[in-house]
DSSP file (Angstrom, degrees, kcal/mol; ACC not computed):
  #  RESIDUE AA STRUCTURE BP1 BP2  ACC     N-H-->O    O-->H-N    N-H-->O    O-->H-N    TCO  KAPPA ALPHA  PHI   PSI    X-CA   Y-CA   Z-CA
    1    1 A M     >        0   0    0      0, 0.0     4,-2.1     0, 0.0     5,-0.2   0.000 360.0 360.0 360.0 -38.8   36.6  -18.3   27.4
    2    2 A K  H  >  +     0   0    0      1,-0.2     4,-2.2     2,-0.2     5,-0.2   0.890 360.0  51.3 -68.2 -38.2   37.9  -14.9   28.5
    3    3 A K  H  > S+     0   0    0      1,-0.2     4,-2.2     2,-0.2    -1,-0.2   0.897 110.2  50.1 -63.8 -40.3   38.3  -13.7   24.9
    4    4 A V  H  > S+     0   0    0      1,-0.2     4,-2.4     2,-0.2    -2,-0.2   0.919 111.3  47.3 -65.8 -43.6   34.7  -14.8   24.0
    5    5 A S  H  X S+     0   0    0     -4,-2.1     4,-2.4     2,-0.2    -1,-0.2   0.877 111.7  50.8 -68.2 -36.0   33.3  -13.0   27.0
    6    6 A N  H  X S+     0   0    0     -4,-2.2     4,-2.4     2,-0.2    -1,-0.2   0.908 112.1  47.3 -65.9 -40.7   35.2   -9.8   26.3
    7    7 A R  H  X S+     0   0    0     -4,-2.2     4,-2.5     2,-0.2    -2,-0.2   0.890 111.7  50.8 -66.9 -38.6   34.0   -9.9   22.7
    8    8 A L  H  X S+     0   0    0     -4,-2.4     4,-2.5     2,-0.2    -2,-0.2   0.916 111.2  47.5 -65.3 -43.0   30.5  -10.5   23.8
    9    9 A I  H  X S+     0   0    0     -4,-2.4     4,-2.6     2,-0.2    -2,-0.2   0.911 112.8  49.3 -63.7 -42.1   30.6   -7.6   26.3
   10   10 A L  H  X S+     0   0    0     -4,-2.4     4,-2.5     2,-0.2    -2,-0.2   0.901 111.4  49.6 -63.8 -41.0   32.1   -5.3   23.6
   11   11 A L  H  X S+     0   0    0     -4,-2.5     4,-2.0     2,-0.2    -2,-0.2   0.918 113.0  46.0 -64.4 -44.7   29.4   -6.4   21.1
   12   12 A I  H  X S+     0   0    0     -4,-2.5     4,-2.2     2,-0.2    -2,-0.2   0.919 113.6  49.3 -64.8 -43.8   26.6   -5.7   23.6
   13   13 A F  H  X S+     0   0    0     -4,-2.6     4,-2.2     1,-0.2    -2,-0.2   0.918 111.7  47.5 -62.7 -44.8   28.1   -2.3   24.6
   14   14 A S  H  X S+     0   0    0     -4,-2.5     4,-2.4     1,-0.2    -1,-0.2   0.860 110.8  52.8 -67.5 -33.5   28.5   -1.2   21.0
   15   15 A S  H  X S+     0   0    0     -4,-2.0     4,-2.4     2,-0.2    -1,-0.2   0.913 109.3  48.6 -65.9 -42.0   24.9   -2.3   20.2
   16   16 A V  H  X S+     0   0    0     -4,-2.2     4,-2.3     2,-0.2    -2,-0.2   0.910 112.5  48.2 -64.4 -42.0   23.6   -0.2   23.1
   17   17 A I  H  X S+     0   0    0     -4,-2.2     4,-2.5     2,-0.2    -2,-0.2   0.914 111.1  51.0 -63.6 -43.3   25.6    2.8   22.1
   18   18 A F  H  X S+     0   0    0     -4,-2.4     4,-2.2     1,-0.2    -2,-0.2   0.921 111.8  46.5 -60.6 -45.6   24.4    2.4   18.5
   19   19 A I  H  X S+     0   0    0     -4,-2.4     4,-2.2     1,-0.2    -1,-0.2   0.902 112.6  50.7 -64.1 -41.1   20.7    2.2   19.5
   20   20 A F  H  X S+     0   0    0     -4,-2.3     4,-1.7     2,-0.2    -2,-0.2   0.917 110.8  48.0 -63.4 -44.2   21.2    5.2   21.9
   21   21 A I  H  X S+     0   0    0     -4,-2.5     4,-0.8     1,-0.2    -2,-0.2   0.919 113.6  47.0 -64.5 -43.8   22.7    7.4   19.1
   22   22 A N  H  < S+     0   0    0     -4,-2.2     4,-0.3     1,-0.2     3,-0.3   0.849 112.2  49.6 -69.1 -33.9   20.1    6.5   16.6
   23   23 A S  H >< S+     0   0    0     -4,-2.2     3,-0.7     1,-0.2     4,-0.2   0.818 109.3  52.5 -74.5 -28.5   17.2    7.1   19.0
   24   24 A C  H >< S+     0   0    0     -4,-1.7     3,-0.8     1,-0.2    -1,-0.2   0.654  90.9  76.8 -79.2 -14.8   18.6   10.5   20.0
   25   25 A S  T 3< S+     0   0    0     -4,-0.8    -1,-0.2    -3,-0.3    -2,-0.2   0.725  96.0  47.4 -70.3 -18.5   18.9   11.7   16.4
   26   26 A T  T X  S+     0   0    0     -3,-0.7     3,-1.3    -4,-0.3     2,-0.3   0.546  85.9 107.3 -97.3  -7.8   15.1   12.4   16.3
   27   27 A I  T <  S+     0   0    0     -3,-0.8    -3,-0.0     1,-0.2    -4,-0.0  -0.526  86.7  14.0 -72.3 132.8   14.9   14.2   19.6
   28   28 A G  T 3  S+     0   0    0      1,-0.3    -1,-0.2    -2,-0.3    -2,-0.1   0.393  92.5 126.7  86.4  -3.7   14.3   18.0   19.1
   29   29 A Q    <   -     0   0    0     -3,-1.3    -1,-0.3     1,-0.1     2,-0.1  -0.699  65.5-111.7 -86.1 139.0   13.4   17.7   15.5
   30   30 A P        -     0   0    0      0, 0.0     2,-0.4     0, 0.0    -1,-0.1  -0.386  26.8-127.1 -67.9 146.0   10.1   19.4   14.5
   31   31 A S        -     0   0    0     -2,-0.1     2,-0.3    53,-0.0     0, 0.0  -0.789  23.0-152.1 -94.0 138.3    7.3   17.1   13.5
   32   32 A Y        -     0   0    0     -2,-0.4     2,-0.8    54,-0.0    53,-0.1  -0.801  23.7-106.4-110.6 150.6    5.6   17.8   10.2
   33   33 A N        +     0   0    0     -2,-0.3     3,-0.3    51,-0.2    51,-0.1  -0.651  36.6 175.4 -76.9 110.4    2.1   17.0    9.1
   34   34 A N        +     0   0    0     -2,-0.8    47,-0.2     1,-0.2    -1,-0.2   0.359  67.5  71.3 -97.3   5.0    2.4   14.2    6.7
   35   35 A N        +     0   0    0     45,-0.1    -1,-0.2    46,-0.1    -2,-0.1  -0.224  64.3 153.1-113.0  42.6   -1.3   13.7    6.2
   36   36 A L        -     0   0    0     -3,-0.3    54,-0.2     1,-0.1    44,-0.1  -0.453  49.5-106.3 -70.6 142.9   -2.1   16.8    4.2
   37   37 A P        -     0   0    0      0, 0.0    54,-2.6     0, 0.0     2,-0.5  -0.376  26.7-136.7 -69.4 150.6   -5.1   16.6    2.0
   38   38 A I  E     +a   91   0A   0     52,-0.2     2,-0.3    -2,-0.1    54,-0.2  -0.939  26.6 179.3-110.5 126.1   -4.6   16.3   -1.8
   39   39 A F  E     -a   92   0A   0     52,-3.0    54,-2.1    -2,-0.5    55,-0.3  -0.907  25.3-134.6-124.1 151.7   -6.8   18.5   -4.1
   40   40 A S    >>  -     0   0    0     -2,-0.3     3,-1.0    52,-0.2     4,-0.7  -0.634  39.2-106.2 -90.1 165.4   -7.1   19.0   -7.8
   41   41 A Q  G >4 S+     0   0    0      1,-0.3     3,-0.6    -2,-0.2    -1,-0.1   0.834 119.9  55.5 -63.7 -31.1   -7.4   22.6   -8.9
   42   42 A N  G 34 S+     0   0    0      1,-0.2    -1,-0.3     3,-0.0    -3,-0.0   0.722 100.6  59.6 -73.7 -21.4  -11.1   22.2   -9.6
   43   43 A E  G <4 S+     0   0    0     -3,-1.0     2,-0.6     2,-0.0    -1,-0.2   0.666  79.9  99.0 -82.0 -16.5  -11.9   20.9   -6.1
   44   44 A L    <<  +     0   0    0     -4,-0.7     4,-0.1    -3,-0.6    48,-0.0  -0.613  36.5 163.7 -81.4 118.8  -10.7   24.0   -4.3
   45   45 A A        +     0   0    0     -2,-0.6    -1,-0.2     2,-0.1    -2,-0.0   0.742  56.8  67.5-102.0 -31.8  -13.6   26.3   -3.3
   46   46 A Q  S    S-     0   0    0      1,-0.1     2,-0.0     0, 0.0     0, 0.0  -0.588  95.2 -92.2 -92.3 155.2  -11.9   28.5   -0.7
   47   47 A P        +     0   0    0      0, 0.0    74,-2.0     0, 0.0     2,-0.3  -0.297  50.2 174.3 -66.3 147.4   -9.2   31.1   -1.5
   48   48 A Y  E     -B  120   0A   0     72,-0.3     2,-0.4    73,-0.1    72,-0.2  -0.935  26.6-133.2-146.5 166.1   -5.6   29.9   -1.2
   49   49 A T  E     -B  119   0A   0     70,-2.7    70,-2.5    -2,-0.3     2,-0.5  -0.991  24.6-124.8-124.0 134.1   -2.0   31.0   -1.8
   50   50 A Q  E     -B  118   0A   0     -2,-0.4    68,-0.3    68,-0.2     3,-0.1  -0.679  21.6-173.1 -77.8 123.9    0.6   28.9   -3.5
   51   51 A I  E     -     0   0A   0     66,-3.0     2,-0.3    -2,-0.5    -1,-0.2   0.878  58.7 -52.1 -82.0 -42.0    3.6   28.6   -1.3
   52   52 A G  E     -B  117   0A   0     65,-1.2    65,-2.9     2,-0.0     2,-0.4  -0.974  53.1 -84.9 177.8 170.8    5.8   26.8   -3.8
   53   53 A R  E     -B  116   0A   0     -2,-0.3     2,-0.4    63,-0.2    63,-0.2  -0.802  37.4-150.4 -96.9 136.2    6.2   24.0   -6.3
   54   54 A I  E     +B  115   0A   0     61,-3.4    61,-1.9    -2,-0.4     2,-0.4  -0.896  17.1 175.3-109.5 134.4    7.4   20.6   -4.9
   55   55 A R  E     +B  114   0A   0     -2,-0.4     2,-0.5    59,-0.2    59,-0.2  -0.929   2.7 179.9-140.1 115.7    9.5   18.2   -6.9
   56   56 A V  E     -B  113   0A   0     57,-2.8    57,-2.8    -2,-0.4     2,-0.3  -0.960   7.9-174.7-116.8 130.0   10.8   15.0   -5.3
   57   57 A T  E     -B  112   0A   0     -2,-0.5     2,-0.3    55,-0.2    55,-0.2  -0.892  12.4-173.0-124.8 155.3   12.8   12.5   -7.3
   58   58 A R  E     -B  111   0A   0     53,-2.3    53,-3.2    -2,-0.3     2,-0.5  -0.961   7.9-162.3-145.6 127.1   14.3    9.2   -6.7
   59   59 A E  E     -B  110   0A   0     -2,-0.3     2,-0.4    51,-0.2    51,-0.2  -0.934   7.7-171.8-114.7 133.7   16.6    7.3   -9.1
   60   60 A T  E     -B  109   0A   0     49,-2.8    49,-2.2    -2,-0.5     2,-0.4  -0.933  12.3-148.6-123.4 147.1   17.3    3.6   -8.8
   61   61 A Y  E    S-B  108   0A   0     -2,-0.4    47,-0.2    47,-0.2     2,-0.2  -0.950  70.8 -14.5-114.6 134.2   19.8    1.4  -10.7
   62   62 A G  S    S-     0   0    0     45,-3.6     2,-0.4    -2,-0.4    47,-0.2  -0.548 124.5 -17.1  73.7-142.3   18.9   -2.1  -11.4
   63   63 A S        -     0   0    0     -2,-0.2     2,-0.9    45,-0.1    -2,-0.2  -0.807  63.4-139.9 -99.3 142.1   15.9   -3.3   -9.5
   64   64 A D        +     0   0    0     -2,-0.4     3,-0.2     1,-0.2    -2,-0.1  -0.831  27.6 167.8-105.2  97.6   14.8   -1.4   -6.4
   65   65 A F  S    S+     0   0    0     -2,-0.9    -1,-0.2     1,-0.2    -2,-0.0   0.708  73.9  62.6 -81.7 -20.5   13.8   -3.8   -3.7
   66   66 A S  S    S+     0   0    0      2,-0.1     2,-0.5     1,-0.0    -1,-0.2   0.742  91.3  74.6 -78.5 -20.9   13.7   -1.1   -1.0
   67   67 A L  S    S-     0   0    0     -3,-0.2     4,-0.1     1,-0.0    -3,-0.1  -0.806  88.4-123.6 -93.7 126.7   10.9    0.8   -2.7
   68   68 A S        -     0   0    0     -2,-0.5     6,-0.1     2,-0.2    -2,-0.1  -0.228  25.5-109.5 -63.6 158.7    7.6   -0.8   -2.4
   69   69 A P  S    S+     0   0    0      0, 0.0     2,-1.4     0, 0.0     3,-0.2   0.694 101.0  88.8 -64.7 -16.3    5.8   -1.6   -5.7
   70   70 A D     >  +     0   0    0      1,-0.2     4,-1.5     2,-0.1     3,-0.2  -0.652  50.8 172.9 -87.0  90.6    3.2    1.1   -4.9
   71   71 A I  H  > S+     0   0    0     -2,-1.4     4,-2.6     1,-0.2    -1,-0.2   0.819  75.4  60.6 -67.4 -32.4    4.9    4.1   -6.5
   72   72 A K  H  > S+     0   0    0      1,-0.2     4,-2.6     2,-0.2    -1,-0.2   0.900 103.3  50.2 -63.5 -40.1    1.8    6.3   -5.9
   73   73 A A  H  > S+     0   0    0     -3,-0.2     4,-2.3     2,-0.2    -1,-0.2   0.905 111.3  49.2 -65.2 -40.5    2.1    5.7   -2.2
   74   74 A W  H  X S+     0   0    0     -4,-1.5     4,-2.5     2,-0.2    -2,-0.2   0.942 113.3  46.3 -61.1 -47.7    5.8    6.7   -2.3
   75   75 A G  H  X S+     0   0    0     -4,-2.6     4,-2.3     2,-0.2     5,-0.2   0.897 112.5  49.9 -63.4 -41.9    5.1    9.9   -4.3
   76   76 A L  H  X S+     0   0    0     -4,-2.6     4,-2.5     1,-0.2    -1,-0.2   0.937 113.3  45.5 -62.3 -47.9    2.1   10.9   -2.1
   77   77 A A  H  X S+     0   0    0     -4,-2.3     4,-2.1     1,-0.2    -2,-0.2   0.897 113.2  50.3 -64.7 -40.3    4.2   10.5    1.1
   78   78 A A  H  X S+     0   0    0     -4,-2.5     4,-2.0    -5,-0.2    -1,-0.2   0.907 113.6  44.4 -65.7 -42.2    7.2   12.3   -0.3
   79   79 A V  H  X S+     0   0    0     -4,-2.3     4,-2.6     2,-0.2     5,-0.2   0.907 112.9  51.2 -69.6 -41.6    5.1   15.3   -1.4
   80   80 A Q  H  X S+     0   0    0     -4,-2.5     4,-2.2    -5,-0.2    -2,-0.2   0.894 110.7  49.2 -63.2 -38.9    3.1   15.5    1.8
   81   81 A Q  H  X S+     0   0    0     -4,-2.1     4,-1.7     2,-0.2    -1,-0.2   0.920 112.3  47.3 -66.5 -43.4    6.3   15.5    3.8
   82   82 A A  H  X S+     0   0    0     -4,-2.0     4,-1.0     1,-0.2    -2,-0.2   0.899 113.2  48.6 -65.1 -40.3    7.9   18.2    1.7
   83   83 A A  H  X>S+     0   0    0     -4,-2.6     5,-2.3     1,-0.2     4,-0.5   0.876 108.1  54.9 -67.5 -37.0    4.7   20.3    1.9
   84   84 A G  H ><5S+     0   0    0     -4,-2.2     3,-0.9     1,-0.2   -51,-0.2   0.875 104.7  53.5 -62.8 -37.6    4.6   19.8    5.7
   85   85 A K  H 3<5S+     0   0    0     -4,-1.7    -1,-0.2     1,-0.2    -2,-0.2   0.793 107.0  52.8 -66.0 -27.6    8.1   21.2    6.0
   86   86 A M  H 3<5S-     0   0    0     -4,-1.0    -1,-0.2    -3,-0.3    -2,-0.2   0.565 118.1-112.8 -84.0  -8.6    7.0   24.3    4.1
   87   87 A G  T <<5 +     0   0    0     -3,-0.9    -3,-0.2    -4,-0.5    -2,-0.1   0.758  58.8 164.2  83.1  26.6    4.1   24.9    6.5
   88   88 A A      < -     0   0    0     -5,-2.3    31,-0.2     1,-0.1    -1,-0.2  -0.361  39.4-150.6 -78.1 156.3    1.4   24.1    3.9
   89   89 A D  S    S-     0   0    0     29,-2.6     2,-0.3     1,-0.2    30,-0.2   0.681  77.7  -7.6 -93.1 -24.8   -2.3   23.4    4.6
   90   90 A A  E     - C   0 118A   0     28,-1.6    28,-2.3   -54,-0.2     2,-0.4  -0.952  64.1-115.4-160.4 173.4   -2.8   21.1    1.6
   91   91 A V  E     -aC  38 117A   0    -54,-2.6   -52,-3.0    -2,-0.3     2,-0.4  -0.965  27.3-161.9-122.8 139.8   -1.2   19.8   -1.6
   92   92 A M  E     +aC  39 116A   0     24,-2.8    24,-2.7    -2,-0.4   -52,-0.2  -0.944  60.3   8.2-126.5 144.3   -2.6   20.6   -5.1
   93   93 A S  E    S-     0   0A   0    -54,-2.1     2,-0.3    -2,-0.4    -1,-0.2   0.934  71.6-163.8  59.0  58.0   -2.2   19.0   -8.5
   94   94 A L  E     +     0   0A   0    -55,-0.3     2,-0.4    -3,-0.2    21,-0.2  -0.531  10.7 179.2 -73.0 133.1   -0.2   15.9   -7.6
   95   95 A E  E     - C   0 114A   0     19,-2.5    19,-2.8    -2,-0.3     2,-0.5  -0.991   8.2-170.6-138.6 128.9    1.5   14.2  -10.5
   96   96 A I  E     + C   0 113A   0     -2,-0.4     2,-0.3    17,-0.2    17,-0.2  -0.980  13.3 169.8-123.4 126.8    3.7   11.0  -10.2
   97   97 A T  E     - C   0 112A   0     15,-2.9    15,-2.7    -2,-0.5     2,-0.3  -0.878  16.7-160.1-132.2 163.1    5.7    9.8  -13.1
   98   98 A G  E     - C   0 111A   0     -2,-0.3     2,-0.4    13,-0.2    13,-0.2  -0.995   4.7-172.0-144.1 142.6    8.4    7.2  -13.8
   99   99 A R  E     - C   0 110A   0     11,-1.9    11,-2.7    -2,-0.3     2,-0.5  -0.994   7.2-157.9-139.8 129.2   10.9    6.9  -16.6
  100  100 A T  E     + C   0 109A   0     -2,-0.4     2,-0.3     9,-0.2     9,-0.2  -0.913  12.8 174.6-112.0 131.6   13.3    4.0  -17.3
  101  101 A T  E     - C   0 108A   0      7,-2.9     7,-3.3    -2,-0.5     2,-0.4  -0.897  23.1-129.7-125.5 160.0   16.5    4.2  -19.4
  102  102 A Y  E     - C   0 107A   0     -2,-0.3     2,-0.7     5,-0.2     3,-0.1  -0.934   9.7-163.5-117.1 133.6   19.1    1.5  -19.9
  103  103 A Y  E >  S- C   0 106A   0      3,-2.9     3,-1.8    -2,-0.4     2,-0.8  -0.872  79.0 -53.5-108.6  93.0   22.8    1.8  -19.5
  104  104 A G  T 3  S-     0   0    0     -2,-0.7    -2,-0.0     1,-0.3     0, 0.0  -0.670 121.4 -24.4  71.7-112.9   23.9   -1.3  -21.5
  105  105 A I  T 3  S+     0   0    0     -2,-0.8    -1,-0.3    -3,-0.1    -3,-0.0   0.424 119.3  96.3-108.7  -1.6   21.9   -4.0  -19.8
  106  106 A I  E <   - C   0 103A   0     -3,-1.8    -3,-2.9   -45,-0.0     2,-0.2  -0.801  68.1-140.5 -94.3 120.7   21.4   -2.2  -16.5
  107  107 A P  E     - C   0 102A   0      0, 0.0   -45,-3.6     0, 0.0     2,-0.4  -0.510  11.9-163.5 -79.3 147.5   18.1   -0.3  -16.1
  108  108 A S  E     -BC  61 101A   0     -7,-3.3    -7,-2.9   -47,-0.2     2,-0.5  -0.993   6.8-167.2-129.3 123.9   17.9    3.0  -14.4
  109  109 A T  E     -BC  60 100A   0    -49,-2.2   -49,-2.8    -2,-0.4     2,-0.6  -0.940   6.1-161.5-116.9 130.8   14.5    4.3  -13.3
  110  110 A E  E     -BC  59  99A   0    -11,-2.7   -11,-1.9    -2,-0.5     2,-0.4  -0.952   6.2-163.0-111.9 120.4   13.7    7.8  -12.2
  111  111 A Y  E     -BC  58  98A   0    -53,-3.2   -53,-2.3    -2,-0.6     2,-0.4  -0.839   9.4-171.8 -99.0 138.6   10.6    8.4  -10.2
  112  112 A C  E     -BC  57  97A   0    -15,-2.7   -15,-2.9    -2,-0.4     2,-0.5  -0.995  11.3-172.2-137.1 129.8    9.3   11.9   -9.9
  113  113 A A  E     +BC  56  96A   0    -57,-2.8   -57,-2.8    -2,-0.4     2,-0.3  -0.988  13.0 179.0-121.0 124.3    6.5   13.4   -7.8
  114  114 A T  E     +BC  55  95A   0    -19,-2.8   -19,-2.5    -2,-0.5     2,-0.3  -0.927  11.7 139.5-126.2 150.7    5.4   17.0   -8.3
  115  115 A A  E     -B   54   0A   0    -61,-1.9   -61,-3.4    -2,-0.3     2,-0.4  -0.961  45.1-101.5-168.9 175.5    2.8   19.1   -6.7
  116  116 A F  E     -BC  53  92A   0    -24,-2.7   -24,-2.8    -2,-0.3     2,-0.5  -0.961  25.2-139.2-114.3 132.1    2.0   22.6   -5.4
  117  117 A A  E     -BC  52  91A   0    -65,-2.9   -66,-3.0    -2,-0.4   -65,-1.2  -0.774  28.9-172.1 -86.8 131.0    2.0   23.4   -1.7
  118  118 A I  E     -BC  50  90A   0    -28,-2.3   -29,-2.6    -2,-0.5   -28,-1.6  -0.901  19.4-155.4-127.6 155.1   -0.8   25.7   -0.8
  119  119 A K  E     -B   49   0A   0    -70,-2.5   -70,-2.7    -2,-0.3     2,-0.2  -0.998  24.8-125.3-127.0 131.1   -1.9   27.7    2.3
  120  120 A F  E      B   48   0A   0     -2,-0.4   -72,-0.3   -72,-0.2    -2,-0.0  -0.489 360.0 360.0 -77.9 145.6   -5.6   28.7    2.8
  121  121 A K              0   0    0    -74,-2.0   -73,-0.1    -2,-0.2    -1,-0.1   0.446 360.0 360.0 -83.7 360.0   -6.4   32.3    3.4
């Protein structure tokens, strides 16, 4: 009985420490705007400056259960987050692609989202 209670106390204590460490990892980090508007080049009427080109990739081997089936939503969120870190006002010319190659019988898929981060004048 004593061994079980000691193990239970140790398990509870380690769980509390784990939760505390993970919750503190986000404290003090700047928050970025992840809801930046997406424009095509033809839609922009006001003057802007290109801050930089964004390219986010993700490669998966076999089947990727952690990535939702909506690849466009993943690409949009990844580009918006990267543009927010750059201090952009919007994202322009979003393009999302995927390419699958096979290594023997195991598929490998590379998803790529590219866009331009822009700041309005």
